[in-house]
N, CA, C, O and the ligand as a Tripos MOL2 file, in Angstrom:
@<TRIPOS>MOLECULE
protein
  237   235    60     0     0
PROTEIN
NO_CHARGES

@<TRIPOS>ATOM
      1 N         -23.7960   13.0920  -39.4600 N.3       1 MET1
      2 CA        -23.3470   13.4270  -38.1040 C.3       1 MET1
      3 C         -24.2040   12.6850  -37.0950 C.2       1 MET1
      4 O         -25.4240   12.6160  -37.2400 O.2       1 MET1
      5 N         -23.5790   12.1410  -36.0930 N.am      2 ALA2
      6 CA        -24.3140   11.4120  -35.0600 C.3       2 ALA2
      7 C         -25.1330   12.3730  -34.2190 C.2       2 ALA2
      8 O         -24.6400   13.4190  -33.7960 O.2       2 ALA2
      9 N         -26.3620   12.0220  -33.9850 N.am      3 VAL3
     10 CA        -27.2720   12.8810  -33.2170 C.3       3 VAL3
     11 C         -27.9350   12.0390  -32.1280 C.2       3 VAL3
     12 O         -28.3440   10.9080  -32.3890 O.2       3 VAL3
     13 N         -28.0460   12.5710  -30.9200 N.am      4 PRO4
     14 CA        -28.7180   11.8250  -29.8460 C.3       4 PRO4
     15 C         -30.1620   11.5110  -30.2160 C.2       4 PRO4
     16 O         -30.8630   12.3610  -30.7640 O.2       4 PRO4
     17 N         -30.6010   10.3190  -29.9240 N.am      5 LYS5
     18 CA        -31.9460    9.9000  -30.3140 C.3       5 LYS5
     19 C         -32.9940   10.4730  -29.3770 C.2       5 LYS5
     20 O         -34.1120   10.7790  -29.7920 O.2       5 LYS5
     21 N         -32.6220   10.6180  -28.0920 N.am      6 LYS6
     22 CA        -33.5620   11.1150  -27.0820 C.3       6 LYS6
     23 C         -32.9420   12.2780  -26.3220 C.2       6 LYS6
     24 O         -31.7270   12.3530  -26.1430 O.2       6 LYS6
     25 N         -33.8020   13.1740  -25.8820 N.am      7 LYS7
     26 CA        -33.3360   14.2560  -25.0100 C.3       7 LYS7
     27 C         -32.8990   13.6710  -23.6700 C.2       7 LYS7
     28 O         -33.5710   12.8020  -23.1130 O.2       7 LYS7
     29 N         -31.7570   14.1600  -23.1540 N.am      8 ILE8
     30 CA        -31.3260   13.7640  -21.8150 C.3       8 ILE8
     31 C         -32.1390   14.5770  -20.8070 C.2       8 ILE8
     32 O         -32.0770   15.8070  -20.8120 O.2       8 ILE8
     33 N         -32.8950   13.9050  -19.9490 N.am      9 SER9
     34 CA        -33.7410   14.6090  -18.9820 C.3       9 SER9
     35 C         -32.9090   15.3580  -17.9610 C.2       9 SER9
     36 O         -31.7340   15.0500  -17.7590 O.2       9 SER9
     37 N         -33.5230   16.3480  -17.3120 N.am     10 LYS10
     38 CA        -32.8240   17.0820  -16.2510 C.3      10 LYS10
     39 C         -32.3250   16.1200  -15.1830 C.2      10 LYS10
     40 O         -31.2330   16.2910  -14.6390 O.2      10 LYS10
     41 N         -33.1410   15.1000  -14.8860 N.am     11 SER11
     42 CA        -32.7490   14.1150  -13.8770 C.3      11 SER11
     43 C         -31.4840   13.3780  -14.3040 C.2      11 SER11
     44 O         -30.5400   13.2390  -13.5260 O.2      11 SER11
     45 N         -31.4780   12.9020  -15.5640 N.am     12 ARG12
     46 CA        -30.3120   12.1780  -16.0770 C.3      12 ARG12
     47 C         -29.0600   13.0550  -16.0580 C.2      12 ARG12
     48 O         -27.9950   12.6470  -15.5950 O.2      12 ARG12
     49 N         -29.2280   14.2890  -16.5840 N.am     13 GLY13
     50 CA        -28.0880   15.2020  -16.6310 C.3      13 GLY13
     51 C         -27.5750   15.5110  -15.2320 C.2      13 GLY13
     52 O         -26.3690   15.6150  -15.0080 O.2      13 GLY13
     53 N         -28.5180   15.6580  -14.2820 N.am     14 GLY14
     54 CA        -28.1260   15.9190  -12.9120 C.3      14 GLY14
     55 C         -27.3730   14.7620  -12.3130 C.2      14 GLY14
     56 O         -26.3990   14.9500  -11.5830 O.2      14 GLY14
     57 N         -27.8310   13.5440  -12.6260 N.am     15 GLN15
     58 CA        -27.1160   12.3670  -12.1050 C.3      15 GLN15
     59 C         -25.6950   12.3160  -12.6300 C.2      15 GLN15
     60 O         -24.7710   11.9740  -11.8920 O.2      15 GLN15
     61 N         -25.5080   12.6580  -13.9160 N.am     16 ARG16
     62 CA        -24.1540   12.6660  -14.4770 C.3      16 ARG16
     63 C         -23.3310   13.7690  -13.8250 C.2      16 ARG16
     64 O         -22.1640   13.5740  -13.4850 O.2      16 ARG16
     65 N         -23.9700   14.9580  -13.6520 N.am     17 ALA17
     66 CA        -23.2460   16.1040  -13.1040 C.3      17 ALA17
     67 C         -22.9040   15.9210  -11.6270 C.2      17 ALA17
     68 O         -22.1050   16.6840  -11.0830 O.2      17 ALA17
     69 N         -23.4890   14.9340  -10.9780 N.am     18 SER18
     70 CA        -23.2130   14.7250   -9.5620 C.3      18 SER18
     71 C         -21.7550   14.3560   -9.3260 C.2      18 SER18
     72 O         -21.2840   14.4100   -8.1910 O.2      18 SER18
     73 N         -21.0290   13.9800  -10.3850 N.am     19 HIS19
     74 CA        -19.6080   13.6180  -10.2510 C.3      19 HIS19
     75 C         -18.6860   14.7610  -10.6590 C.2      19 HIS19
     76 O         -17.4680   14.5840  -10.6850 O.2      19 HIS19
     77 N         -19.2410   15.9340  -10.9780 N.am     20 HIS20
     78 CA        -18.4140   16.9980  -11.5530 C.3      20 HIS20
     79 C         -17.8560   17.9730  -10.5240 C.2      20 HIS20
     80 O         -17.0880   18.8660  -10.8850 O.2      20 HIS20
     81 N         -18.2120   17.8300   -9.2800 N.am     21 ALA21
     82 CA        -17.7690   18.7990   -8.2820 C.3      21 ALA21
     83 C         -16.2540   18.7500   -8.1090 C.2      21 ALA21
     84 O         -15.6450   17.6820   -8.1580 O.2      21 ALA21
     85 N         -15.6520   19.9320   -7.9060 N.am     22 LEU22
     86 CA        -14.2110   20.0130   -7.6620 C.3      22 LEU22
     87 C         -13.9580   19.9300   -6.1680 C.2      22 LEU22
     88 O         -14.7880   20.3450   -5.3600 O.2      22 LEU22
     89 N         -12.8070   19.3900   -5.8140 N.am     23 ARG23
     90 CA        -12.4450   19.2910   -4.4010 C.3      23 ARG23
     91 C         -11.1300   20.0070   -4.1640 C.2      23 ARG23
     92 O         -10.2810   20.0880   -5.0520 O.2      23 ARG23
     93 N         -10.9740   20.5240   -2.9620 N.am     24 ALA24
     94 CA         -9.7330   21.2060   -2.6160 C.3      24 ALA24
     95 C          -8.5850   20.2010   -2.6520 C.2      24 ALA24
     96 O          -8.7630   19.0600   -2.2240 O.2      24 ALA24
     97 N          -7.4060   20.5950   -3.1540 N.am     25 PRO25
     98 CA         -6.2760   19.6760   -3.2120 C.3      25 PRO25
     99 C          -5.8030   19.2880   -1.8140 C.2      25 PRO25
    100 O          -5.7880   20.1110   -0.8980 O.2      25 PRO25
    101 N          -5.4220   18.0320   -1.6680 N.am     26 SER26
    102 CA         -4.8940   17.5960   -0.3830 C.3      26 SER26
    103 C          -3.5010   18.1780   -0.1990 C.2      26 SER26
    104 O          -2.7810   18.3980   -1.1730 O.2      26 SER26
    105 N          -3.1220   18.4250    1.0420 N.am     27 LEU27
    106 CA         -1.8390   19.0460    1.3220 C.3      27 LEU27
    107 C          -1.0280   18.1890    2.2820 C.2      27 LEU27
    108 O          -1.5710   17.5500    3.1820 O.2      27 LEU27
    109 N           0.2750   18.1880    2.0720 N.am     28 ALA28
    110 CA          1.1990   17.5240    2.9890 C.3      28 ALA28
    111 C           2.2750   18.5390    3.3680 C.2      28 ALA28
    112 O           2.4830   19.5220    2.6560 O.2      28 ALA28
    113 N           2.9470   18.3060    4.4690 N.am     29 ILE29
    114 CA          3.9740   19.2400    4.9320 C.3      29 ILE29
    115 C           5.3080   18.8920    4.2620 C.2      29 ILE29
    116 O           5.7310   17.7360    4.2580 O.2      29 ILE29
    117 N           5.9570   19.9070    3.7010 N.am     30 CYS30
    118 CA          7.2820   19.7080    3.1040 C.3      30 CYS30
    119 C           8.2840   19.3750    4.2110 C.2      30 CYS30
    120 O           8.3930   20.1320    5.1760 O.2      30 CYS30
    121 N           9.0110   18.2730    4.1010 N.am     31 PRO31
    122 CA          9.9830   17.9090    5.1430 C.3      31 PRO31
    123 C          11.1660   18.8660    5.1750 C.2      31 PRO31
    124 O          11.8720   18.9410    6.1800 O.2      31 PRO31
    125 N          11.3910   19.6000    4.0870 N.am     32 LYS32
    126 CA         12.5350   20.5180    4.0120 C.3      32 LYS32
    127 C          12.2240   21.8490    4.7110 C.2      32 LYS32
    128 O          12.9730   22.2870    5.5830 O.2      32 LYS32
    129 N          11.1040   22.4920    4.3150 N.am     33 CYS33
    130 CA         10.8330   23.8400    4.8100 C.3      33 CYS33
    131 C           9.5580   23.9150    5.6400 C.2      33 CYS33
    132 O           9.1660   25.0030    6.0630 O.2      33 CYS33
    133 N           8.9080   22.7920    5.8800 N.am     34 GLN34
    134 CA          7.7130   22.7190    6.7350 C.3      34 GLN34
    135 C           6.5140   23.4760    6.1540 C.2      34 GLN34
    136 O           5.5530   23.7540    6.8720 O.2      34 GLN34
    137 N           6.5640   23.8080    4.8710 N.am     35 GLU35
    138 CA          5.4400   24.4930    4.2480 C.3      35 GLU35
    139 C           4.4890   23.4570    3.6610 C.2      35 GLU35
    140 O           4.9300   22.3740    3.2780 O.2      35 GLU35
    141 N           3.1750   23.7680    3.5790 N.am     36 PRO36
    142 CA          2.2580   22.8240    2.9340 C.3      36 PRO36
    143 C           2.5050   22.7620    1.4320 C.2      36 PRO36
    144 O           2.6890   23.7860    0.7730 O.2      36 PRO36
    145 N           2.5050   21.5670    0.9160 N.am     37 ARG37
    146 CA          2.6300   21.3650   -0.5290 C.3      37 ARG37
    147 C           1.8110   20.1390   -0.8870 C.2      37 ARG37
    148 O           1.4480   19.3540   -0.0100 O.2      37 ARG37
    149 N           1.5120   19.9670   -2.1870 N.am     38 GLN38
    150 CA          0.7410   18.8100   -2.5980 C.3      38 GLN38
    151 C           1.6310   17.5700   -2.6110 C.2      38 GLN38
    152 O           2.8030   17.6520   -2.9760 O.2      38 GLN38
    153 N           1.0840   16.4320   -2.2160 N.am     39 PRO39
    154 CA          1.8580   15.1910   -2.2530 C.3      39 PRO39
    155 C           2.2960   14.8590   -3.6870 C.2      39 PRO39
    156 O           1.5520   15.1140   -4.6340 O.2      39 PRO39
    157 N           3.4800   14.2990   -3.8480 N.am     40 HIS40
    158 CA          4.0220   13.8750   -5.1390 C.3      40 HIS40
    159 C           4.2530   15.0550   -6.0750 C.2      40 HIS40
    160 O           4.2620   14.8990   -7.2960 O.2      40 HIS40
    161 N           4.4440   16.2660   -5.4780 N.am     41 ARG41
    162 CA          4.7630   17.4400   -6.2880 C.3      41 ARG41
    163 C           6.0250   18.0850   -5.7260 C.2      41 ARG41
    164 O           6.3210   17.9780   -4.5360 O.2      41 ARG41
    165 N           6.7590   18.7570   -6.6090 N.am     42 VAL42
    166 CA          7.8960   19.5480   -6.1470 C.3      42 VAL42
    167 C           7.3740   20.6550   -5.2460 C.2      42 VAL42
    168 O           6.3430   21.2640   -5.5300 O.2      42 VAL42
    169 N           8.0960   20.9130   -4.1510 N.am     43 CYS43
    170 CA          7.6780   21.9590   -3.2220 C.3      43 CYS43
    171 C           7.7630   23.3230   -3.9140 C.2      43 CYS43
    172 O           8.8170   23.6700   -4.4470 O.2      43 CYS43
    173 N           6.6800   24.1010   -3.9180 N.am     44 PRO44
    174 CA          6.7140   25.4100   -4.5780 C.3      44 PRO44
    175 C           7.5620   26.4280   -3.8220 C.2      44 PRO44
    176 O           8.0110   27.4180   -4.4010 O.2      44 PRO44
    177 N           7.7790   26.1890   -2.5420 N.am     45 LYS45
    178 CA          8.5320   27.1530   -1.7300 C.3      45 LYS45
    179 C          10.0350   26.9650   -1.9050 C.2      45 LYS45
    180 O          10.7450   27.9250   -2.2030 O.2      45 LYS45
    181 N          10.5310   25.7360   -1.7210 N.am     46 CYS46
    182 CA         11.9740   25.5300   -1.7330 C.3      46 CYS46
    183 C          12.4370   24.7450   -2.9580 C.2      46 CYS46
    184 O          13.6420   24.5880   -3.1550 O.2      46 CYS46
    185 N          11.5160   24.2440   -3.7890 N.am     47 GLY47
    186 CA         11.9320   23.5600   -5.0140 C.3      47 GLY47
    187 C          12.5420   22.1920   -4.7900 C.2      47 GLY47
    188 O          13.2440   21.6840   -5.6650 O.2      47 GLY47
    189 N          12.2930   21.5800   -3.6380 N.am     48 TRP48
    190 CA         12.8820   20.2770   -3.3530 C.3      48 TRP48
    191 C          11.8840   19.1750   -3.6190 C.2      48 TRP48
    192 O          10.6750   19.3480   -3.4650 O.2      48 TRP48
    193 N          12.4180   18.0430   -4.0220 N.am     49 TYR49
    194 CA         11.6130   16.8380   -4.1170 C.3      49 TYR49
    195 C          12.5080   15.6660   -3.7600 C.2      49 TYR49
    196 O          13.5790   15.5110   -4.3470 O.2      49 TYR49
    197 N          12.0950   14.8410   -2.8110 N.am     50 LYS50
    198 CA         12.8600   13.6510   -2.4270 C.3      50 LYS50
    199 C          14.3220   13.9940   -2.1070 C.2      50 LYS50
    200 O          15.2210   13.5880   -2.8440 O.2      50 LYS50
    201 N          14.5630   14.7130   -1.0520 N.am     51 ASP51
    202 CA         15.8740   15.0230   -0.4800 C.3      51 ASP51
    203 C          16.8890   15.6770   -1.4210 C.2      51 ASP51
    204 O          18.0910   15.6130   -1.1640 O.2      51 ASP51
    205 N          16.4250   16.3040   -2.5060 N.am     52 ARG52
    206 CA         17.3680   17.0860   -3.3200 C.3      52 ARG52
    207 C          16.6070   18.1990   -4.0290 C.2      52 ARG52
    208 O          15.3870   18.1440   -4.1850 O.2      52 ARG52
    209 N          17.3720   19.2230   -4.4590 N.am     53 GLU53
    210 CA         16.7530   20.3510   -5.1390 C.3      53 GLU53
    211 C          16.5950   20.0100   -6.6110 C.2      53 GLU53
    212 O          17.5710   19.6690   -7.2790 O.2      53 GLU53
    213 N          15.3720   20.0980   -7.1210 N.am     54 VAL54
    214 CA         15.1430   19.7750   -8.5320 C.3      54 VAL54
    215 C          14.7970   21.0180   -9.3290 C.2      54 VAL54
    216 O          15.0300   21.0630  -10.5370 O.2      54 VAL54
    217 N          14.2410   22.0350   -8.6670 N.am     55 VAL55
    218 CA         13.9100   23.2690   -9.3630 C.3      55 VAL55
    219 C          14.6740   24.3920   -8.6750 C.2      55 VAL55
    220 O          14.4890   24.6370   -7.4830 O.2      55 VAL55
    221 N          15.5430   25.0780   -9.4370 N.am     56 ALA56
    222 CA         16.3350   26.1630   -8.8520 C.3      56 ALA56
    223 C          15.4130   27.2960   -8.4200 C.2      56 ALA56
    224 O          14.5320   27.7150   -9.1710 O.2      56 ALA56
    225 N          15.6240   27.7830   -7.2120 N.am     57 LYS57
    226 CA         14.8010   28.8670   -6.6870 C.3      57 LYS57
    227 C          15.3980   30.2000   -7.1210 C.2      57 LYS57
    228 O          16.5800   30.4660   -6.9000 O.2      57 LYS57
    229 N          14.5530   31.0460   -7.7510 N.am     58 GLU58
    230 CA         15.0710   32.3500   -8.1990 C.3      58 GLU58
    231 C          15.2660   33.2850   -7.0120 C.2      58 GLU58
    232 O          14.6000   33.1390   -5.9870 O.2      58 GLU58
    233 N          16.1480   34.2150   -7.1420 N.am     59 GLU59
    234 CA         16.5200   35.2800   -6.1820 C.3      59 GLU59
    235 C          18.0190   35.3810   -6.0610 C.2      59 GLU59
    236 O          18.5230   36.2130   -5.3060 O.2      59 GLU59
    237 ZN          9.7480   22.9720    0.8160 Zn       60 ZN60
@<TRIPOS>BOND
     1     1     2 1
     2     2     3 1
     3     3     4 2
     4     3     5 am
     5     5     6 1
     6     6     7 1
     7     7     8 2
     8     7     9 am
     9     9    10 1
    10    10    11 1
    11    11    12 2
    12    11    13 am
    13    13    14 1
    14    14    15 1
    15    15    16 2
    16    15    17 am
    17    17    18 1
    18    18    19 1
    19    19    20 2
    20    19    21 am
    21    21    22 1
    22    22    23 1
    23    23    24 2
    24    23    25 am
    25    25    26 1
    26    26    27 1
    27    27    28 2
    28    27    29 am
    29    29    30 1
    30    30    31 1
    31    31    32 2
    32    31    33 am
    33    33    34 1
    34    34    35 1
    35    35    36 2
    36    35    37 am
    37    37    38 1
    38    38    39 1
    39    39    40 2
    40    39    41 am
    41    41    42 1
    42    42    43 1
    43    43    44 2
    44    43    45 am
    45    45    46 1
    46    46    47 1
    47    47    48 2
    48    47    49 am
    49    49    50 1
    50    50    51 1
    51    51    52 2
    52    51    53 am
    53    53    54 1
    54    54    55 1
    55    55    56 2
    56    55    57 am
    57    57    58 1
    58    58    59 1
    59    59    60 2
    60    59    61 am
    61    61    62 1
    62    62    63 1
    63    63    64 2
    64    63    65 am
    65    65    66 1
    66    66    67 1
    67    67    68 2
    68    67    69 am
    69    69    70 1
    70    70    71 1
    71    71    72 2
    72    71    73 am
    73    73    74 1
    74    74    75 1
    75    75    76 2
    76    75    77 am
    77    77    78 1
    78    78    79 1
    79    79    80 2
    80    79    81 am
    81    81    82 1
    82    82    83 1
    83    83    84 2
    84    83    85 am
    85    85    86 1
    86    86    87 1
    87    87    88 2
    88    87    89 am
    89    89    90 1
    90    90    91 1
    91    91    92 2
    92    91    93 am
    93    93    94 1
    94    94    95 1
    95    95    96 2
    96    95    97 am
    97    97    98 1
    98    98    99 1
    99    99   100 2
   100    99   101 am
   101   101   102 1
   102   102   103 1
   103   103   104 2
   104   103   105 am
   105   105   106 1
   106   106   107 1
   107   107   108 2
   108   107   109 am
   109   109   110 1
   110   110   111 1
   111   111   112 2
   112   111   113 am
   113   113   114 1
   114   114   115 1
   115   115   116 2
   116   115   117 am
   117   117   118 1
   118   118   119 1
   119   119   120 2
   120   119   121 am
   121   121   122 1
   122   122   123 1
   123   123   124 2
   124   123   125 am
   125   125   126 1
   126   126   127 1
   127   127   128 2
   128   127   129 am
   129   129   130 1
   130   130   131 1
   131   131   132 2
   132   131   133 am
   133   133   134 1
   134   134   135 1
   135   135   136 2
   136   135   137 am
   137   137   138 1
   138   138   139 1
   139   139   140 2
   140   139   141 am
   141   141   142 1
   142   142   143 1
   143   143   144 2
   144   143   145 am
   145   145   146 1
   146   146   147 1
   147   147   148 2
   148   147   149 am
   149   149   150 1
   150   150   151 1
   151   151   152 2
   152   151   153 am
   153   153   154 1
   154   154   155 1
   155   155   156 2
   156   155   157 am
   157   157   158 1
   158   158   159 1
   159   159   160 2
   160   159   161 am
   161   161   162 1
   162   162   163 1
   163   163   164 2
   164   163   165 am
   165   165   166 1
   166   166   167 1
   167   167   168 2
   168   167   169 am
   169   169   170 1
   170   170   171 1
   171   171   172 2
   172   171   173 am
   173   173   174 1
   174   174   175 1
   175   175   176 2
   176   175   177 am
   177   177   178 1
   178   178   179 1
   179   179   180 2
   180   179   181 am
   181   181   182 1
   182   182   183 1
   183   183   184 2
   184   183   185 am
   185   185   186 1
   186   186   187 1
   187   187   188 2
   188   187   189 am
   189   189   190 1
   190   190   191 1
   191   191   192 2
   192   191   193 am
   193   193   194 1
   194   194   195 1
   195   195   196 2
   196   195   197 am
   197   197   198 1
   198   198   199 1
   199   199   200 2
   200   199   201 am
   201   201   202 1
   202   202   203 1
   203   203   204 2
   204   203   205 am
   205   205   206 1
   206   206   207 1
   207   207   208 2
   208   207   209 am
   209   209   210 1
   210   210   211 1
   211   211   212 2
   212   211   213 am
   213   213   214 1
   214   214   215 1
   215   215   216 2
   216   215   217 am
   217   217   218 1
   218   218   219 1
   219   219   220 2
   220   219   221 am
   221   221   222 1
   222   222   223 1
   223   223   224 2
   224   223   225 am
   225   225   226 1
   226   226   227 1
   227   227   228 2
   228   227   229 am
   229   229   230 1
   230   230   231 1
   231   231   232 2
   232   231   233 am
   233   233   234 1
   234   234   235 1
   235   235   236 2
@<TRIPOS>SUBSTRUCTURE
     1 MET1         2 RESIDUE 1 A MET
     2 ALA2         6 RESIDUE 1 A ALA
     3 VAL3        10 RESIDUE 1 A VAL
     4 PRO4        14 RESIDUE 1 A PRO
     5 LYS5        18 RESIDUE 1 A LYS
     6 LYS6        22 RESIDUE 1 A LYS
     7 LYS7        26 RESIDUE 1 A LYS
     8 ILE8        30 RESIDUE 1 A ILE
     9 SER9        34 RESIDUE 1 A SER
    10 LYS10       38 RESIDUE 1 A LYS
    11 SER11       42 RESIDUE 1 A SER
    12 ARG12       46 RESIDUE 1 A ARG
    13 GLY13       50 RESIDUE 1 A GLY
    14 GLY14       54 RESIDUE 1 A GLY
    15 GLN15       58 RESIDUE 1 A GLN
    16 ARG16       62 RESIDUE 1 A ARG
    17 ALA17       66 RESIDUE 1 A ALA
    18 SER18       70 RESIDUE 1 A SER
    19 HIS19       74 RESIDUE 1 A HIS
    20 HIS20       78 RESIDUE 1 A HIS
    21 ALA21       82 RESIDUE 1 A ALA
    22 LEU22       86 RESIDUE 1 A LEU
    23 ARG23       90 RESIDUE 1 A ARG
    24 ALA24       94 RESIDUE 1 A ALA
    25 PRO25       98 RESIDUE 1 A PRO
    26 SER26      102 RESIDUE 1 A SER
    27 LEU27      106 RESIDUE 1 A LEU
    28 ALA28      110 RESIDUE 1 A ALA
    29 ILE29      114 RESIDUE 1 A ILE
    30 CYS30      118 RESIDUE 1 A CYS
    31 PRO31      122 RESIDUE 1 A PRO
    32 LYS32      126 RESIDUE 1 A LYS
    33 CYS33      130 RESIDUE 1 A CYS
    34 GLN34      134 RESIDUE 1 A GLN
    35 GLU35      138 RESIDUE 1 A GLU
    36 PRO36      142 RESIDUE 1 A PRO
    37 ARG37      146 RESIDUE 1 A ARG
    38 GLN38      150 RESIDUE 1 A GLN
    39 PRO39      154 RESIDUE 1 A PRO
    40 HIS40      158 RESIDUE 1 A HIS
    41 ARG41      162 RESIDUE 1 A ARG
    42 VAL42      166 RESIDUE 1 A VAL
    43 CYS43      170 RESIDUE 1 A CYS
    44 PRO44      174 RESIDUE 1 A PRO
    45 LYS45      178 RESIDUE 1 A LYS
    46 CYS46      182 RESIDUE 1 A CYS
    47 GLY47      186 RESIDUE 1 A GLY
    48 TRP48      190 RESIDUE 1 A TRP
    49 TYR49      194 RESIDUE 1 A TYR
    50 LYS50      198 RESIDUE 1 A LYS
    51 ASP51      202 RESIDUE 1 A ASP
    52 ARG52      206 RESIDUE 1 A ARG
    53 GLU53      210 RESIDUE 1 A GLU
    54 VAL54      214 RESIDUE 1 A VAL
    55 VAL55      218 RESIDUE 1 A VAL
    56 ALA56      222 RESIDUE 1 A ALA
    57 LYS57      226 RESIDUE 1 A LYS
    58 GLU58      230 RESIDUE 1 A GLU
    59 GLU59      234 RESIDUE 1 A GLU
    60 ZN60       237 GROUP 0 **** ****
């Protein structure tokens, strides 16, 4: 089994972990219902994407 030759120092591990932070998703306004939705995603409110309904809305 492959085993690391040297211990990764706290400094090294911290430098790697500096890229691990999560960021809030960017939001765009749905042109159909004016609700915020993520870009390049089907609108969760009205189920529309690119001027047509792609996901049927229950109710
Ligand atoms: Zn919408």
